[in-house]
N, C-alpha and C positions, 0 to 999 in steps of 0.2 A: 593429469587425471580429470576426468569430467567432474568428479566430486569437488575439485578445487576451484571450478568455475562458478560465477554468479548465475542467477536464474536467467538473465537476459542472454548470456553467452550460451548457456545450455539450450536455450530456445533456438538459437541461431544454428548450433551444431545440428540439432534435430531436423531443422528446415532444410539445411544443406545436404544432409544424408538423403532425404527424400528426393530433393531435385537432382541429385546426382544419379540416382538410380534410373532416371529416365522412365518412371512409371506412367502407365496411360490412365489410371484412375488413382487420383491423389485426394486423400481425405485429411484435412487440417483442422484440428481442434484448438481453438484459441490461440492461433500462431503469433498474433500481434500483441498479445496480452502485456508483454514486457518489452516491446520494441518501441523506439522513439519515431516520431513521424517520418524522418528521412529514411529509416530502415523499413518502415512500413511501405512507403512508396516503392522503393526498390524491390521489395518482395512482390507487390502486385504487378510490377512491370515484368518480373520473371513469370509469374503465373499466367498473365495474359499471353505471353509469348508461348507458353506451353499449350495453351487453348488453341493458338493458331496452328499449332503442330498436330492437333487431334486429341490432346488430353482432356479429361474431364475432371473438374476440380469441385470437390465438396468442401465448402468453407463454413465451420461452425464457430460462431462468434456471438458475444455479447455487445460488441462495438457496432451499433447499429448504423452510424454514419459510414462506417467502411462497407458494411453490407450493402447499403443503398447505392454507394458510389460504385461498387466493383461487381456486384452480382448481376447475372442475367435473369435469375429467377430466385424466389425466396420461399422457403417453407418455414412456418413457425410451429415449434413443438413446445407443449407445456405439459409437465408431469407425464411424460412418456407418450403423448398423444399429439397428432397433428391437428392444430387448432386453426390453421389458415395457410392459404398459398397465394403468392402474388406473382403474376406473370410479367408485370410491367413495374419494376421498382420505383420508376419515376411517379407513379400514381399514389404513392403513400409517403408519409413523414415518418421520421425516426420516432416521434412520440407516439403515432398510431401503431407502429410496430412494437414498441415497448409496452403499450397498454394490451395488445393482443397476445404478447408473451406472458405478462402477469395476470391477465384476466380482470384487471381493475384499472381505475383512474390512477395514473402516475402522479405522485406528489413531488413537486421540486423542494429541494431542502431550503428552509428559510434561515436567513442569517440574522444574527442579533445586531442591535443598532450601535451599542457602546464599543469603545476602542480599547478596553483593557485597563487594568489597574497597575499595582506595583510590579517591578520586575521579580519574577519567580525563578527563572533559569537564566544564568549567566555563564558564558564560556568565553575564556580569554586565552590567547596564546596556545591553544590545543594542538599539539603535534603528536601523532601516534603512527608507530610503524605497523603496517598491516601484518597480521599473523599469517596470512595467505600469500604465497610467493607470486600469485597472479593478481593479488589485490592492489589497491591504491592507498598510499599512506596519507594521512591527514597532515596538512602543513599551516600551521599558525592560524587555525580556525577561531573566529570570534564571532558570537552572536548573543543576543538577549531575547527572551520571550516573557511578556507580561501576563499576569492573571487575566483570563477571559479572552485571550489572543490566540489565533492559529497562525503560526509561521509555516509557509509552504516552502519546501526545497525541491527543486528540480534538477535534473542532470541526466545525461546519458548514462546507462548501466555501466557499472564499474569504475566510477569516479570517486569513490570513497563513501558511498551511501552506507554500506554494511558497517564500515569502520566508524562512522559517526554514530550510528545506533549503539554500537558496542561500547563506545567511549562514554556515551551519556547514560546508557543502562548500567554500566559498572562491569560489563563482561571483560573489558580491557581496562584495568586501572590506570590512572595517569597521575601526574603531579597534582597534589591536593588542590591547590588554588586554581587549576585551570577549568574546573567545574564547580559552580556554586549554586545552591538551591535555597532560596529565601535567606541568602546572605551566608549560609554555612558552606564551607569548603568540603565538598564531597568526592573530589577526584580520585582519592586514594582508596575509597571504599569499594567493596564488592557488591554484587547484585542484591543480595539479601538485605544488606544494610542500607541500600538506596531505596529498596521497597518499603522498608520501614518508614523512610522519609517521604514516601509518596511519589518515587520516581518509577514509572512503569514503562514497559516497551513491548511492542509487537513486531518481530522481525519479518523480513520478506519471505524467507524460506519457512513456509508454515508447517510442512511435514518433515520432522527431523530436527528443527530449531525451535520453532514456536510450539510444537506439539510432538510428544513421543509416540511414534506410529503404532506400536503395539500395545500401548496402554489405553484404557478405557477413558471416556470423556470425564468420568468422575476422578480418575486418577490424574488426568491433565488438568482438570480444575484445581486440584490440590496442589500440584507442582508449582503452579503460579500464584495461587490465592491463599496458600497456607498461612502467610504472615499477616496480610491485611484483613483476611476474613476469620482469623482466629481458629484455624482448623487443626492446630496441634497444641496440646497443653500437657506440660509435664512429661514430654516425650511420646504422648499417646495421640493417635490421629482419630479425629472425629469423622468417621466415613459417612455418618448420617448428614453432618454438616457439609461435607464435600459433595454428596450426592444432591443435596438440596441447592447448593450453589450451582452445579452443572445443570440441574433442572431449570433453575431460573435463567441462566444464560440461553438455554435451548428455547424457552418460552419467549423471551424478550426479543431475541434476534432471529426467530423464526428458523431454527436450524433443523433441517429435515433429517431425522435419525430415528431408528426404532426405539432409542432410549439412552439413558446415562451410562449404561454399562457397554455400549458399542465402542469398539476399538477406533482410535482416530484415523486410522489408515483406511477404515471402511467407509468413511464419509467422502462425498464428492469434494473436489477442491474448493468449490464455492462455499459449501455448507461448513467445511472445516475452517475457512476463512471467517465466517460469521462468528463461529464459535471462539476462534482466537482473539479477534478483535473485541467481542463481547466480553470475554473473560477480563480483559484489562480495564475496559471502560467501567464495568460494573464493580470494580474495586475503588472507585472514587479517587483516582490519582491527583496529585498536585501538579505533576508533570507527566505527560504522556507523549512519547515518540513512536510513531508508526511508519513502517516502510511498506509502500504499496498496499494501502488498506483495503482497496476494491479490486484487487487483482483477481480475475477469474470469477467474478459473481455477476448475476444478472442485473438489469437496469434497476429493478425495484430494490433488490438487496444493496445494491451500491448506493442508492438514494437513501435508504435506511441507515447505512453505516455512516455516510457523510452527515446526515441529520444528527446521529448520535455523537459524532465528533464536535459538531456545532453546539449541541446542548451541553456537552461536557466543558466546552470553553465557556459557554454563557453562565455555567454553575461556578466559575472562578478558576478553572484549571488553565495551565500554559500547555499548549498543544503544538507538537512539531510533526507536521505531515511530509514525509519523503515520498515523492511520486514522479513516475515518468509520464503520468496522464496529465497534461497541462490544462485540459478542460476541468479536471478534479480540482487542481489547485487554484485555477481561476474562481471556481464556484465557491470554495470554502475558506481561502486563505485571506488574512487581513494584510499580511506582508509576504513577500516573496524574495528568495535568494537562490543563487545557483551554485551547485558544486561542479567544479571542473579540475580534474587532475588532483584531487585532494584538497583544492583551495576553495573556500566559501566566499562568494561575493558578498558585498555589503547589501543588507536587506532594503527593499524599496516597498512603498505602498502598492499593493496589488491593484487597487482601483485605477491608478494612474498609468499602468503599464500597457504598452502595445505589444502585439505578437513580435514585431521587429526587434523592440527592446529585449524581450524575453529571450529571443534567439541569440542576441549579441551576449547576453549574460550567460547563457548556457555554453556558449563558445568560448567563454573566458574572457570576454572583452572587459576593459576597464571602465570605471564609472564615467569618465570623460566621454568615451565612445558612446555608452549608452545615452548619456545626456545629449550628445550630438545628434543621435538617431531620433530623440524626442523632438529636438528643435527642427 
């Protein structure tokens, strides 16, 4: 079933369906959002071949480097209106395009100077059977994250990312000692108990997992924030408090929506993503794990989300960012580890890693091979 597949695999199926039909006009909306670089290159080889056979390709994307590399002409749209056209993509930079898109100067996220404090999240010997028959089970995963630190985890889709988030958030209970937060064994606790202890999560599948599609933004704010925001007392829901919390998320993260009573499924993917990430960040977690935090959002929103994650870490939280966007991980991570077939590599300082080393780690290479590549 398609519903059993991860987001990346769903995306590949959609692309294959379109290519198989042999259409003459093909419109692709964010086709590379959850693909790794090798898959992106293969897709564009196929698309270029189709253009030589007379097909017209309309490629909608926030990934400006890909647009500049592959497009023959560029149209920039902002809030439903065309705000610019570029006949020669080589005449502009990705930054110029981004600023044209958002209508203002683009600010690059600023990293903190310190390297973190005491260990907040510690995982040892974590092995989890995937609940999905097409998922990847975790095998003896070990890692630690300090207060004020961001650990970036990369990997090709379907290598255990969803399972790792579920194990840390409490969706999948494990042996008590495998997950410890501030020294307390929490592996056997469920999601609500972990939220009380400051462990929050934002999964990759935003519609249906991170948010209930038919429920309003107020209701979705309540579902996640009830415990830490004190929205339920003696069995009674504070709807005024829930609406206030939703409104604060909307304002701080610039969520484009008519209001707090709008259904989650009525939002664009990027705006729902901003709401989901903002909802977790604004609960002041001690540990936050996010999967694909900037999937499908524009350059300005992506920069804002990354800055919010950096600010959260600077405030003393331990942050785990799972992403297939290596540029994103390079930009915000203090350390990097790779997931491959459910196994997590030993983490390394991001500042000293080369693209070749990261590639080896993503492919499951051992530390000696990575060190050899460095030499």
